[in-house]
C-alpha positions, 0 to 999 in steps of 0.5 A: 831365182838366184837371190844375192843377200848383201849382209850376214847380220840378223836381217841378212840371215833371216832374209836368207832363211825365208827366201830359201824356204820360198824355194830360191837359190840364195847366196849371202855375202859379208866382209866379216868372218862369221855371221852376226859379227857387227851390229848383231854381235852384242846388242841388248837381247830384247824382243820388245814389241813394247819398245815401240815409242820412237826416239822422235817424239814430242818430248825429244827436241827439248831433251836433245838440247839439254843433252848436247855436250854431255858425254854420258847423255842417253842420246847424244848428237855429236855435231859434225860437218856432215850434211847427211847428219844434218839432213837426218836431224831435220827429218828427225825433228819433223817426226817429233809431232804428235801425229807422226809419232802416233803413225810411227808407233803404229807401224813399229807395233804392227811389224813387231807383233808379226815378227815376234809371232814369226820368231815363236813359230820358227823356234817351235819348228826348228828347236833353235836355242839362243839363251832365250827367256819368255818372261816378258819385259818390264819397263820401270821408271824412277822419274814421275814425269817419264812415267806419266809420259809413257802412259799414252803410248802404252794405251796406243800400243794396247789398242794395236794389240800389244798388251803393255799393261801399266802396273804399280811399283809394288807390282813391279817388285813382285814381278822382279824382286831384284827391283826391291833395292830401288822400290822407294825411287820407283814411280811406276812401271809397265809390263808386257808378258808376251815379250821375250829376250835372247842372245841375238848373235847366237840366234844368227849363227844357229840360223845360218847353220840351218840356212847352210843345211838347206843349201844357202851359200855364205861367202864370208870375208868378202868385201862388197865394193859396188853394185853394177847395173846393166839396162836399169837392173843390177847385173852383179855385185862387185866384191874383193875376196879374202885374198884381195881378188875382185870377183863378180857375183851375179844374181836375179835379185839382190837384197840390201841388208847392210845396216848403217852401210846400206846408204853408201852402197845405194847412193851411186845408184841414185837411191838416197836412204834416210839412214844414219849410224847411231852408235850404241853401247853394251856391257856384258858381265858375269853374274856375281850374286844370282840373288841380286840379279834380275830374271825378267828382261828390263827397260830403263826408259829414263837412261835408255838402257835395256837389261837381259840375262843369259844363262847357259852351259855354253856362256855361263850366267851373265848380264847384258846391259845395252843402250844409249845412242851417239850420232857421230858418223861411222866412229866405233871407238869406245868412249870410256865416259859412256861405258862407265856411265852404264856400269854406274847405273847398273850398280845403282840399280842392282849393286853387287849383282854383276862382276864389274871387274870382268865387264866387257864393253862393245859398240855397234852402229845401229842403222837408224831412220829418223822415224825409227821405221825400217825400210823394207821392200822394193827400190826404183832399181827393179831387182834391188830390194831393201831390208835395212834401217831397223835402228834399235829394233833389229832383233825385235823385227828381224824374223818378221822383216825377213819373212815379209821381204821373202814374200815381196821378192817372191811376188807375194803380198806380205801378211803384215799391214806395214808401210813397205817401200814400193809395194802394198801391204795388206791395207796400207801402201804409204811410204815413210821416206821421200819418193826418190828412194822408192820405186 
């Protein structure tokens, strides 16, 4: 089949790669000049199966209320006259029950484990390099209540095959000596040895090169304006090219992988996707003192920050710190208060490790579902498929989502047991979105 992939971020490019591997004729369309130029550009860099507890959990409602109006809050609802935001928020609250949280963790862990395995197989087969580190991910806690709250989710993850081990503060410092500075404040930690980190943008662009070598066409600088139907199926996608001319791109199947912009394209078709943009921040800075900088990828759950380190001849030795979330529509401006809060936390934890005078700030719109479970599979429009809504875990879930989506488009049953849209997985076919969004 001729498959048109809409979006050239992590999810679009991994979809294109595995669709090509299945023998399809693939074209990727994106408005940017290069792959991975939006939400995949400067994210936190973690392949974190262990980061499976969704934002919507029993402790979230009280925290959100406490954080309202705090410009530097880890999770900030900036209330707007926006019905989509309010409906998303109500669904978020419905997902905060213990039962829904356990169910959502199960889905996130299953997909994450499958995706991490798929990435490792892909790397072994192709030799892709993207400043990767395979030293695990360490979650550390400087708040006893936060640490105690992490124990039950970690136990559930272990039962699902994600070996997130609870360790002492002393063991955390042994694994990552850079934490010695805050040893008196550490309440405890967890460590997942199988988790990884790496530059998602570099991965996306290198994988796009492999796609092109395999015959995948990339139409960059093309703005997607509409999906047009004939007889109940998508006939073509309407785009404007780099010169401003309208074009029609026809295909047999279409994959919607446009992140936070997916609902805007799906809405005219009567498909209501429960996705809302959650603006995340990151800071990248050169390493100033290598002896003070972390080697292991870290997660600071209390402040909702992740820490990665990239070392290569291409980019030098640099730190990437990313996180927090601001629900404020499609606004992407840099809030200096939130930027400074990240730098302040880095200096509290690892004083002198990074050169803050050369800090580069960035924001990206994460496509968040209320459950944190992404939307992968079929829609009620027969030849339109979804690979979107991955929130903070797009990098973690990209390879597994792309491979599973390629299976679904090809009429195969995906290898992973996951709540796919409109299609049965290995053992479950439960849908996590209202029935009007699925086939």
